[in-house]
Each structure stands twice: as C-alpha cells, then as structure tokens.
Backbone as JSON Lines, residues from 0, in Angstrom:
{"i":0,"aa":"G","n":[56.1,-149.96,100.39],"ca":[57.5,-150.39,100.44],"c":[58.88,-150.17,99.19]}
{"i":1,"aa":"L","n":[58.35,-150.49,97.8],"ca":[59.0,-150.22,97.35],"c":[59.52,-148.95,96.7]}
{"i":2,"aa":"L","n":[58.78,-147.39,97.03],"ca":[58.98,-146.42,97.06],"c":[60.86,-146.06,96.9]}
{"i":3,"aa":"P","n":[61.03,-145.76,96.13],"ca":[62.71,-145.59,96.89],"c":[63.29,-144.17,98.08]}
{"i":4,"aa":"P","n":[64.24,-144.24,97.9],"ca":[64.67,-143.19,99.28],"c":[64.34,-142.4,98.86]}
{"i":5,"aa":"E","n":[64.64,-140.77,99.61],"ca":[64.3,-139.39,99.24],"c":[63.01,-138.66,97.85]}
{"i":6,"aa":"S","n":[62.22,-140.31,98.38],"ca":[60.84,-139.91,97.03],"c":[60.3,-139.18,98.79]}
{"i":7,"aa":"A","n":[58.73,-138.59,97.97],"ca":[57.56,-138.69,98.75],"c":[55.84,-138.86,98.27]}
{"i":8,"aa":"A","n":[55.72,-138.73,99.41],"ca":[54.12,-139.37,99.08],"c":[52.97,-139.55,99.72]}
{"i":9,"aa":"G","n":[51.82,-139.33,99.3],"ca":[50.66,-138.98,100.46],"c":[49.17,-140.74,99.57]}
{"i":10,"aa":"V","n":[48.42,-140.25,100.31],"ca":[47.7,-141.23,99.79],"c":[46.0,-140.82,100.44]}
{"i":11,"aa":"W","n":[45.26,-141.13,99.87],"ca":[43.47,-140.89,99.62],"c":[43.75,-141.68,98.83]}
{"i":12,"aa":"T","n":[41.94,-141.73,99.64],"ca":[41.45,-141.97,99.71],"c":[39.48,-141.39,99.05]}
{"i":13,"aa":"F","n":[38.67,-141.48,98.07],"ca":[37.48,-140.77,98.15],"c":[35.85,-141.73,97.64]}
{"i":14,"aa":"A","n":[35.03,-140.56,98.05],"ca":[34.15,-141.29,96.85],"c":[33.35,-140.12,97.44]}
{"i":15,"aa":"S","n":[32.5,-140.1,98.28],"ca":[32.28,-138.55,98.04],"c":[32.57,-137.4,98.56]}
{"i":16,"aa":"Q","n":[33.36,-138.04,99.43],"ca":[34.35,-137.4,100.44],"c":[35.65,-137.75,100.17]}
{"i":17,"aa":"V","n":[37.1,-137.15,100.01],"ca":[37.95,-137.76,100.37],"c":[38.89,-137.42,101.8]}
{"i":18,"aa":"N","n":[39.7,-138.73,101.53],"ca":[40.1,-138.72,102.88],"c":[41.46,-139.02,102.61]}
{"i":19,"aa":"M","n":[42.57,-138.11,102.9],"ca":[44.03,-138.0,103.18],"c":[44.03,-139.54,104.31]}
{"i":20,"aa":"L","n":[44.43,-140.6,103.89],"ca":[44.92,-141.71,104.72],"c":[46.55,-141.3,105.14]}
{"i":21,"aa":"V","n":[47.25,-141.0,104.04],"ca":[48.62,-140.79,104.59],"c":[49.32,-139.34,104.0]}
{"i":22,"aa":"H","n":[49.73,-137.88,104.84],"ca":[50.12,-137.29,104.41],"c":[51.01,-137.45,103.82]}
{"i":23,"aa":"W","n":[51.11,-136.54,102.49],"ca":[52.41,-136.63,101.55],"c":[53.19,-135.6,102.0]}
{"i":24,"aa":"Q","n":[54.25,-136.07,102.45],"ca":[55.4,-136.36,103.17],"c":[57.03,-136.83,102.31]}
{"i":25,"aa":"E","n":[57.69,-137.08,103.06],"ca":[58.84,-137.29,102.18],"c":[59.12,-139.22,103.18]}
{"i":26,"aa":"I","n":[59.1,-139.8,102.0],"ca":[59.06,-141.18,102.65],"c":[60.77,-141.8,103.53]}
{"i":27,"aa":"D","n":[59.81,-142.51,105.23],"ca":[61.2,-143.12,105.87],"c":[60.02,-143.99,106.27]}
{"i":28,"aa":"N","n":[61.11,-144.75,106.83],"ca":[60.56,-146.21,107.62],"c":[58.62,-145.32,108.39]}
{"i":29,"aa":"N","n":[58.97,-144.73,108.87],"ca":[57.43,-144.77,109.57],"c":[56.66,-144.29,109.06]}
{"i":30,"aa":"W","n":[56.68,-143.47,107.9],"ca":[55.48,-142.65,105.8],"c":[55.21,-144.58,106.82]}
{"i":31,"aa":"R","n":[56.55,-145.69,106.16],"ca":[56.2,-146.87,105.21],"c":[55.06,-147.83,106.47]}
{"i":32,"aa":"D","n":[55.33,-147.54,107.83],"ca":[54.28,-148.39,109.04],"c":[52.86,-147.77,108.23]}
{"i":33,"aa":"K","n":[52.55,-146.74,108.78],"ca":[51.62,-145.43,108.54],"c":[50.86,-145.58,107.6]}
{"i":34,"aa":"A","n":[51.16,-146.0,105.68],"ca":[51.17,-146.68,105.07],"c":[50.42,-147.34,105.2]}
{"i":35,"aa":"N","n":[51.07,-148.72,106.28],"ca":[50.67,-149.66,105.46],"c":[49.6,-150.07,107.07]}
{"i":36,"aa":"R","n":[49.99,-149.42,107.32],"ca":[48.54,-149.3,108.55],"c":[47.34,-148.48,108.16]}
{"i":37,"aa":"Q","n":[47.88,-148.1,107.09],"ca":[46.04,-147.19,106.42],"c":[46.26,-147.64,105.54]}
{"i":38,"aa":"S","n":[46.4,-148.32,105.02],"ca":[45.69,-149.72,103.91],"c":[45.26,-150.32,103.97]}
{"i":39,"aa":"Q","n":[45.09,-151.04,105.52],"ca":[43.65,-151.94,105.87],"c":[42.04,-150.85,105.39]}
{"i":40,"aa":"K","n":[42.19,-149.9,105.36],"ca":[41.46,-148.84,105.46],"c":[40.26,-148.48,103.88]}
{"i":41,"aa":"I","n":[41.32,-148.85,103.45],"ca":[40.89,-148.53,101.41],"c":[40.1,-149.92,101.61]}
{"i":42,"aa":"H","n":[38.74,-149.99,100.98],"ca":[37.68,-150.04,100.65],"c":[37.25,-150.0,99.36]}
{"i":43,"aa":"S","n":[36.11,-150.44,98.68],"ca":[35.18,-149.88,97.65],"c":[33.97,-150.48,97.73]}
{"i":44,"aa":"K","n":[33.18,-149.19,99.48],"ca":[32.43,-149.22,99.94],"c":[31.16,-147.79,99.73]}
{"i":45,"aa":"G","n":[32.12,-147.08,98.72],"ca":[31.45,-145.52,98.92],"c":[30.46,-145.53,97.64]}
{"i":46,"aa":"L","n":[29.7,-144.51,97.48],"ca":[28.71,-145.0,96.47],"c":[28.44,-143.73,95.2]}
{"i":47,"aa":"F","n":[29.31,-142.73,95.77],"ca":[29.15,-141.46,94.98],"c":[31.27,-141.8,94.48]}
{"i":48,"aa":"T","n":[32.18,-140.79,93.43],"ca":[33.47,-140.85,92.63],"c":[33.3,-139.39,92.48]}
{"i":49,"aa":"N","n":[34.27,-138.95,93.73],"ca":[34.17,-137.2,93.39],"c":[36.07,-137.32,93.03]}
{"i":50,"aa":"I","n":[36.18,-137.36,91.89],"ca":[37.59,-137.44,91.57],"c":[38.01,-135.9,91.27]}
{"i":51,"aa":"E","n":[37.17,-134.87,91.06],"ca":[37.04,-133.84,91.03],"c":[38.48,-133.65,92.3]}
{"i":52,"aa":"Q","n":[37.27,-133.54,93.55],"ca":[37.99,-133.17,94.45],"c":[39.33,-133.55,95.21]}
{"i":53,"aa":"A","n":[39.26,-135.32,95.49],"ca":[40.81,-135.74,95.12],"c":[41.89,-135.65,94.33]}
{"i":54,"aa":"L","n":[41.45,-135.43,93.16],"ca":[42.8,-134.36,92.46],"c":[43.36,-133.55,92.51]}
{"i":55,"aa":"K","n":[41.92,-132.53,93.05],"ca":[42.37,-131.17,94.15],"c":[43.82,-131.25,94.68]}
{"i":56,"aa":"D","n":[42.89,-132.18,95.64],"ca":[44.04,-132.48,96.9],"c":[45.14,-132.73,96.93]}
{"i":57,"aa":"A","n":[45.26,-133.61,95.82],"ca":[46.63,-134.15,95.51],"c":[47.2,-133.45,94.91]}
{"i":58,"aa":"I","n":[46.39,-132.57,93.85],"ca":[48.03,-131.62,93.47],"c":[48.66,-130.45,94.99]}
{"i":59,"aa":"A","n":[47.61,-129.42,95.72],"ca":[47.45,-129.02,97.06],"c":[48.93,-130.27,97.82]}
{"i":60,"aa":"S","n":[47.99,-130.89,97.4],"ca":[48.74,-131.8,98.57],"c":[51.34,-131.73,98.76]}
{"i":61,"aa":"A","n":[51.1,-131.97,97.26],"ca":[52.63,-131.98,96.93],"c":[53.05,-130.53,96.37]}
{"i":62,"aa":"K","n":[54.27,-130.73,96.99],"ca":[55.02,-129.26,96.9],"c":[55.19,-128.95,95.45]}
{"i":63,"aa":"T","n":[54.56,-127.86,95.19],"ca":[54.37,-127.08,93.94],"c":[54.83,-126.59,93.64]}
{"i":64,"aa":"N","n":[55.61,-125.74,94.37],"ca":[57.41,-125.92,93.3],"c":[58.55,-126.61,93.28]}
{"i":65,"aa":"S","n":[58.26,-128.44,93.1],"ca":[59.13,-128.73,93.48],"c":[59.62,-129.65,91.71]}
{"i":66,"aa":"D","n":[61.03,-129.32,91.91],"ca":[61.38,-129.94,90.26],"c":[61.65,-131.48,89.89]}
{"i":67,"aa":"R","n":[61.06,-132.52,90.75],"ca":[60.89,-133.51,91.16],"c":[59.8,-133.74,90.34]}
{"i":68,"aa":"P","n":[60.08,-135.0,89.64],"ca":[59.29,-136.02,88.67],"c":[58.33,-136.26,89.68]}
{"i":69,"aa":"R","n":[56.63,-136.33,89.26],"ca":[55.77,-135.75,90.32],"c":[54.72,-137.42,88.97]}
{"i":70,"aa":"S","n":[53.59,-138.45,89.67],"ca":[52.78,-139.27,89.33],"c":[52.06,-139.35,90.26]}
{"i":71,"aa":"I","n":[50.52,-139.49,89.88],"ca":[49.45,-139.32,90.52],"c":[49.22,-140.53,89.68]}
{"i":72,"aa":"I","n":[48.34,-141.49,90.61],"ca":[48.05,-143.04,90.4],"c":[46.7,-143.73,90.83]}
{"i":73,"aa":"L","n":[46.01,-143.11,90.06],"ca":[43.78,-143.07,89.76],"c":[44.01,-144.09,89.86]}
{"i":74,"aa":"L","n":[43.27,-145.32,90.76],"ca":[42.48,-146.34,90.97],"c":[41.21,-145.57,90.34]}
{"i":75,"aa":"S","n":[40.21,-146.47,90.01],"ca":[38.89,-145.83,90.2],"c":[38.35,-146.38,89.37]}
{"i":76,"aa":"D","n":[36.36,-146.8,89.71],"ca":[35.75,-147.58,88.41],"c":[35.88,-146.03,87.15]}
{"i":77,"aa":"G","n":[35.93,-144.93,88.15],"ca":[35.85,-144.19,86.84],"c":[35.31,-143.31,85.57]}
{"i":78,"aa":"L","n":[33.29,-143.16,86.67],"ca":[33.03,-142.37,86.39],"c":[33.03,-141.46,87.53]}
{"i":79,"aa":"V","n":[32.96,-139.69,86.82],"ca":[33.04,-138.59,88.38],"c":[31.01,-138.93,88.96]}
{"i":80,"aa":"D","n":[31.14,-139.16,89.76],"ca":[29.35,-139.53,89.75],"c":[29.27,-139.1,92.06]}
{"i":81,"aa":"L","n":[28.85,-137.13,91.51],"ca":[28.74,-136.79,92.93],"c":[27.18,-136.6,93.48]}
{"i":82,"aa":"K","n":[27.13,-137.21,94.19],"ca":[25.96,-136.81,95.32],"c":[24.75,-135.7,95.03]}
{"i":83,"aa":"A","n":[25.39,-134.49,94.68],"ca":[24.25,-133.77,94.31],"c":[24.08,-134.28,92.86]}
{"i":84,"aa":"G","n":[23.59,-135.01,92.02],"ca":[23.04,-136.12,90.7],"c":[24.14,-135.57,89.75]}
{"i":85,"aa":"D","n":[23.57,-135.63,88.09],"ca":[23.83,-135.6,87.02],"c":[24.33,-134.55,86.83]}
{"i":86,"aa":"K","n":[23.92,-133.58,86.98],"ca":[24.08,-132.04,86.65],"c":[25.32,-132.28,87.14]}
{"i":87,"aa":"A","n":[24.86,-132.13,88.21],"ca":[26.87,-131.75,89.48],"c":[28.31,-133.07,88.82]}
{"i":88,"aa":"S","n":[27.4,-133.06,88.68],"ca":[28.24,-134.59,87.79],"c":[29.07,-134.26,86.88]}
{"i":89,"aa":"Q","n":[28.11,-134.06,85.85],"ca":[28.27,-133.9,84.7],"c":[29.45,-132.22,84.99]}
{"i":90,"aa":"Q","n":[29.39,-131.65,84.99],"ca":[30.08,-129.98,85.31],"c":[31.91,-130.35,86.32]}
{"i":91,"aa":"S","n":[31.46,-131.46,87.06],"ca":[32.41,-131.6,88.14],"c":[33.18,-132.57,86.48]}
{"i":92,"aa":"R","n":[33.09,-133.07,86.2],"ca":[33.53,-133.48,84.85],"c":[34.99,-132.86,83.76]}
{"i":93,"aa":"Q","n":[33.82,-131.37,83.64],"ca":[34.5,-130.56,82.96],"c":[35.61,-130.02,83.63]}
{"i":94,"aa":"R","n":[34.85,-129.65,84.66],"ca":[35.96,-129.29,85.62],"c":[37.28,-129.82,84.93]}
{"i":95,"aa":"I","n":[37.42,-130.58,85.67],"ca":[38.67,-131.72,85.58],"c":[39.03,-131.24,84.29]}
{"i":96,"aa":"I","n":[37.96,-131.77,82.76],"ca":[38.82,-131.79,81.65],"c":[39.22,-130.21,81.45]}
{"i":97,"aa":"D","n":[38.58,-128.81,82.13],"ca":[38.67,-128.23,81.3],"c":[40.01,-127.06,82.79]}
{"i":98,"aa":"L","n":[40.29,-127.13,83.68],"ca":[40.21,-126.41,84.74],"c":[41.96,-127.77,85.02]}
{"i":99,"aa":"I","n":[41.41,-128.34,84.97],"ca":[42.59,-129.12,86.96],"c":[43.54,-129.79,85.92]}
{"i":100,"aa":"L","n":[42.99,-130.18,84.45],"ca":[43.47,-131.27,83.98],"c":[44.45,-130.38,83.33]}
{"i":101,"aa":"P","n":[45.23,-128.5,83.07],"ca":[45.96,-128.16,82.48],"c":[46.59,-127.95,83.65]}
{"i":102,"aa":"Q","n":[46.47,-127.37,84.84],"ca":[46.81,-127.85,85.76],"c":[47.94,-128.5,86.37]}
{"i":103,"aa":"L","n":[47.91,-130.28,86.23],"ca":[48.07,-130.57,86.36],"c":[49.7,-131.17,85.14]}
{"i":104,"aa":"Q","n":[49.07,-129.74,84.06],"ca":[50.33,-130.48,82.95],"c":[50.81,-129.16,83.14]}
{"i":105,"aa":"K","n":[51.21,-128.14,83.48],"ca":[51.34,-127.16,84.03],"c":[52.36,-127.19,84.84]}
{"i":106,"aa":"L","n":[52.13,-128.04,86.34],"ca":[52.8,-128.38,87.41],"c":[53.89,-129.65,86.73]}
{"i":107,"aa":"N","n":[53.69,-130.3,85.72],"ca":[54.37,-131.86,85.12],"c":[53.99,-132.71,86.65]}
{"i":108,"aa":"F","n":[52.74,-132.79,86.54],"ca":[51.94,-134.54,87.2],"c":[51.83,-135.38,85.99]}
{"i":109,"aa":"K","n":[52.2,-136.51,86.04],"ca":[52.33,-137.19,85.88],"c":[50.94,-138.03,85.8]}
{"i":110,"aa":"V","n":[49.42,-138.57,85.1],"ca":[48.48,-138.93,86.26],"c":[48.48,-140.27,85.46]}
{"i":111,"aa":"H","n":[48.14,-140.88,86.25],"ca":[48.74,-142.72,85.69],"c":[46.6,-143.27,86.06]}
{"i":112,"aa":"T","n":[46.35,-143.79,85.12],"ca":[44.9,-144.09,85.49],"c":[44.4,-145.83,85.13]}
{"i":113,"aa":"I","n":[43.9,-146.47,86.19],"ca":[43.42,-147.28,86.82],"c":[41.89,-147.62,86.64]}
{"i":114,"aa":"A","n":[41.27,-147.96,85.36],"ca":[39.89,-148.41,84.7],"c":[39.48,-149.31,86.08]}
{"i":115,"aa":"L","n":[38.55,-149.83,87.0],"ca":[37.84,-150.94,88.04],"c":[37.18,-151.76,87.65]}
{"i":116,"aa":"S","n":[36.21,-150.49,86.41],"ca":[35.22,-151.97,85.41],"c":[34.57,-151.11,84.58]}
{"i":117,"aa":"A","n":[34.74,-151.88,83.45],"ca":[33.98,-152.04,81.71],"c":[32.95,-150.86,82.51]}
{"i":118,"aa":"T","n":[32.37,-149.74,83.55],"ca":[31.56,-148.95,82.42],"c":[32.13,-147.65,83.03]}
{"i":119,"aa":"A","n":[33.44,-147.84,83.47],"ca":[34.74,-146.58,83.6],"c":[34.43,-145.87,82.35]}
{"i":120,"aa":"D","n":[34.3,-144.22,82.77],"ca":[34.64,-143.17,81.39],"c":[35.94,-143.24,81.49]}
{"i":121,"aa":"H","n":[36.33,-143.97,81.07],"ca":[37.53,-144.31,80.08],"c":[38.31,-143.25,79.01]}
{"i":122,"aa":"E","n":[37.04,-142.82,78.82],"ca":[37.26,-141.63,77.87],"c":[37.65,-140.73,78.81]}
{"i":123,"aa":"L","n":[37.9,-139.9,79.7],"ca":[38.18,-139.15,80.92],"c":[39.48,-139.88,81.57]}
{"i":124,"aa":"L","n":[39.8,-140.84,81.59],"ca":[40.29,-141.95,82.57],"c":[41.72,-141.79,81.16]}
{"i":125,"aa":"K","n":[41.24,-141.97,79.39],"ca":[42.65,-142.32,78.85],"c":[42.9,-140.5,79.28]}
{"i":126,"aa":"Q","n":[42.2,-139.94,78.53],"ca":[41.81,-138.24,78.51],"c":[43.58,-137.43,79.62]}
{"i":127,"aa":"L","n":[42.71,-137.67,80.86],"ca":[43.87,-138.02,82.01],"c":[45.46,-137.76,81.57]}
{"i":128,"aa":"S","n":[45.67,-139.62,81.16],"ca":[47.1,-139.84,81.44],"c":[47.57,-139.47,80.18]}
{"i":129,"aa":"L","n":[47.13,-139.45,79.12],"ca":[47.37,-139.23,77.64],"c":[48.23,-137.53,77.77]}
{"i":130,"aa":"Q","n":[46.78,-137.24,78.43],"ca":[47.81,-135.19,77.85],"c":[48.72,-135.48,79.11]}
{"i":131,"aa":"T","n":[49.08,-136.47,80.19],"ca":[49.83,-135.72,80.69],"c":[50.98,-136.75,81.07]}
{"i":132,"aa":"N","n":[50.77,-137.33,79.96],"ca":[52.49,-138.48,79.83],"c":[52.23,-139.24,81.02]}
{"i":133,"aa":"G","n":[50.88,-139.31,81.09],"ca":[50.46,-140.94,82.18],"c":[50.03,-142.14,81.34]}
{"i":134,"aa":"W","n":[50.19,-143.53,81.98],"ca":[49.54,-144.54,81.31],"c":[47.91,-144.97,81.99]}
{"i":135,"aa":"Y","n":[47.76,-145.45,80.84],"ca":[45.97,-146.19,81.95],"c":[45.94,-147.76,81.28]}
{"i":136,"aa":"R","n":[45.52,-148.16,81.93],"ca":[44.67,-149.67,82.14],"c":[43.22,-149.7,82.52]}
{"i":137,"aa":"Q","n":[42.55,-150.94,82.0],"ca":[41.75,-151.0,82.64],"c":[42.19,-152.67,83.12]}
{"i":138,"aa":"V","n":[41.25,-153.45,84.45],"ca":[41.22,-154.07,84.93],"c":[40.35,-155.11,85.12]}
{"i":139,"aa":"D","n":[39.99,-155.56,85.25],"ca":[39.08,-156.62,85.25],"c":[38.97,-157.76,86.69]}
{"i":140,"aa":"T","n":[40.27,-158.49,86.48],"ca":[41.03,-158.87,87.93],"c":[41.33,-158.36,89.05]}
{"i":141,"aa":"A","n":[41.18,-159.05,90.13],"ca":[42.91,-158.7,91.28],"c":[44.08,-159.17,90.68]}
{"i":142,"aa":"D","n":[44.02,-160.02,90.0],"ca":[45.57,-160.77,88.85],"c":[46.39,-159.0,88.81]}
{"i":143,"aa":"Q","n":[45.24,-159.3,87.23],"ca":[45.47,-158.4,87.13],"c":[45.74,-157.08,87.19]}
{"i":144,"aa":"L","n":[44.86,-156.52,88.57],"ca":[44.99,-155.48,89.31],"c":[46.46,-155.08,89.71]}
{"i":145,"aa":"E","n":[47.14,-156.15,90.24],"ca":[47.98,-156.31,91.41],"c":[48.83,-155.62,90.21]}
{"i":146,"aa":"R","n":[49.32,-156.83,88.69],"ca":[50.06,-156.56,87.5],"c":[50.29,-155.23,87.18]}
{"i":147,"aa":"V","n":[49.53,-154.85,86.46],"ca":[49.31,-152.93,86.79],"c":[49.29,-152.35,87.86]}
{"i":148,"aa":"F","n":[49.38,-152.68,88.3],"ca":[49.78,-151.37,89.88],"c":[51.52,-151.53,89.55]}
{"i":149,"aa":"L","n":[51.91,-152.28,89.37],"ca":[53.32,-152.96,90.06],"c":[53.93,-151.89,88.6]}
{"i":150,"aa":"H","n":[53.41,-152.54,87.04],"ca":[53.55,-151.48,86.54],"c":[53.39,-150.3,86.35]}
{"i":151,"aa":"L","n":[52.67,-150.27,87.08],"ca":[52.31,-147.87,87.09],"c":[52.99,-147.5,88.13]}
{"i":152,"aa":"F","n":[53.5,-147.99,89.43],"ca":[54.49,-147.74,90.09],"c":[55.82,-148.04,90.02]}
{"i":153,"aa":"E","n":[56.13,-148.79,88.54],"ca":[57.62,-148.57,88.75],"c":[57.88,-147.66,87.7]}
{"i":154,"aa":"Q","n":[56.71,-146.8,86.69],"ca":[56.66,-146.06,85.74],"c":[57.03,-144.46,86.76]}
{"i":155,"aa":"A","n":[56.07,-144.82,87.51],"ca":[55.6,-143.31,88.49],"c":[57.51,-143.14,89.73]}
{"i":156,"aa":"T","n":[58.33,-144.57,89.62],"ca":[59.02,-143.89,90.17],"c":[60.58,-144.36,89.66]}
{"i":157,"aa":"Q","n":[61.06,-143.46,90.41],"ca":[62.9,-143.15,89.39],"c":[63.85,-144.7,90.36]}
{"i":158,"aa":"R","n":[63.39,-146.14,89.58],"ca":[64.37,-147.4,90.06],"c":[65.97,-147.57,89.5]}
{"i":159,"aa":"D","n":[66.59,-148.06,90.33],"ca":[67.5,-147.69,90.17],"c":[68.05,-148.99,89.31]}
{"i":160,"aa":"N","n":[69.1,-148.36,88.03],"ca":[69.21,-148.53,87.25],"c":[71.17,-149.49,86.71]}
{"i":161,"aa":"V","n":[71.2,-150.71,85.76],"ca":[72.43,-150.02,85.98],"c":[72.51,-150.37,84.02]}
{"i":162,"aa":"P","n":[73.03,-149.74,83.35],"ca":[72.57,-149.15,81.5],"c":[74.01,-150.29,81.14]}
{"i":163,"aa":"I","n":[73.26,-151.0,80.11],"ca":[74.07,-151.99,79.87],"c":[74.17,-150.92,78.17]}
{"i":164,"aa":"K","n":[75.66,-151.53,77.56],"ca":[76.6,-150.35,76.4],"c":[77.55,-151.77,75.27]}
{"i":165,"aa":"D","n":[76.79,-152.19,74.65],"ca":[77.43,-152.94,74.19],"c":[77.76,-154.33,74.55]}
{"i":166,"aa":"K","n":[76.1,-154.97,75.22],"ca":[76.75,-156.09,75.6],"c":[77.33,-156.12,76.52]}
{"i":167,"aa":"F","n":[77.98,-155.0,77.18],"ca":[78.87,-155.42,78.76],"c":[77.44,-154.26,79.22]}
{"i":168,"aa":"I","n":[77.67,-154.24,81.22],"ca":[76.9,-154.1,81.83],"c":[78.78,-152.36,82.36]}
{"i":169,"aa":"S","n":[77.73,-150.77,82.82],"ca":[78.34,-150.12,82.68],"c":[78.52,-149.81,83.62]}
{"i":170,"aa":"L","n":[78.81,-149.98,85.01],"ca":[78.13,-149.92,85.95],"c":[78.71,-147.44,86.33]}
{"i":171,"aa":"K","n":[79.17,-147.1,85.75],"ca":[79.71,-145.47,85.82],"c":[78.23,-145.07,85.65]}
{"i":172,"aa":"G","n":[78.79,-143.68,86.46],"ca":[77.38,-143.76,87.0],"c":[75.58,-144.45,87.47]}
{"i":173,"aa":"A","n":[75.81,-145.86,88.28],"ca":[75.23,-146.92,88.61],"c":[75.15,-146.31,89.92]}
{"i":174,"aa":"G","n":[76.25,-145.06,90.63],"ca":[75.91,-145.94,92.45],"c":[74.94,-145.31,92.76]}
C-alpha cells in the first residue's frame, strides 16, 4: 500500500524453491489487491534457503535496461542452505559473492537485507547490502521487524518530500 505511483514491484518467497507470489509489474490497484491477497501465503515453514535462486529470479524479472532506482529487500534467516547439502550450499554462497553481487552492482540494484535470526550468515547479508549501497539489519522480534521493514521500505522507494531551506518550506519542485 505504500508503494509510490509509477513504481514497479514483485514479491517472491523462497525456501528450497523460489515462488513468485506477485509478478514484477507497474503498481496499480489490481497489483495492490493481488499483493495483499498473496501476502497471506507468506510463511517461514520452508526447510531450506535458496538465496542464490531468489536473487537470480528478482534480477531476471526486473527490467534490466531500466534507469529507475531498483531495490531488493531480502528477508531471510540468512543461511544459504540447499537440499543438496553443505558442499552445494557453500558453492551457492560463493556464486552469490562472485557472480550475482557484481551483477547487482552493474545493474544498480540496492540490496537491503534483514537477518531474521542470530545464527544468520551476517557476513553475507552485510556484504550484499554494503557493496550495493543498501542497508543491513538484524531483528529479533516482530515489533522490530515492522519498524525495520518500514525504514528499509522508505530507503528503497522515493518518497514525496518538501524541502526546507533557511527554516522555511520551499514548495518549488515539490509538486
């Protein structure tokens, strides 16, 4: 509901597989209604965490030739954990750093990460955020998540602002 007009967005969930809940497209009332309905399907029951595929799908779905600012807000326990085991998980984590992170940088994505557990791979989440000019946060409670998510959302979208100059409000360009 807070996405500004003329923006575009998509919503994915991921565990062992990535599920696109809402296709990447321009925001309108239909998109908002679908996003609200589909948000009821978001859960934390998945046993694995395929961050690599989630990032690949987000990149592929966003228009890569766009000149708009683009952000990914990644909420996760932060562990790359694939069904194929530890070796495959470590290889996936390394591909995120070696291949996906440079792609995100080249395409000017900001990746904002929220670690949902103390045992998260904080180093990976911080690296994704810091190297894309995004934000990283760890949360321990639902109240913290709500506040952090709102803050990250404000960072990821352009808000209507009224500039203040010399203690007066300037309405020039604030249309």
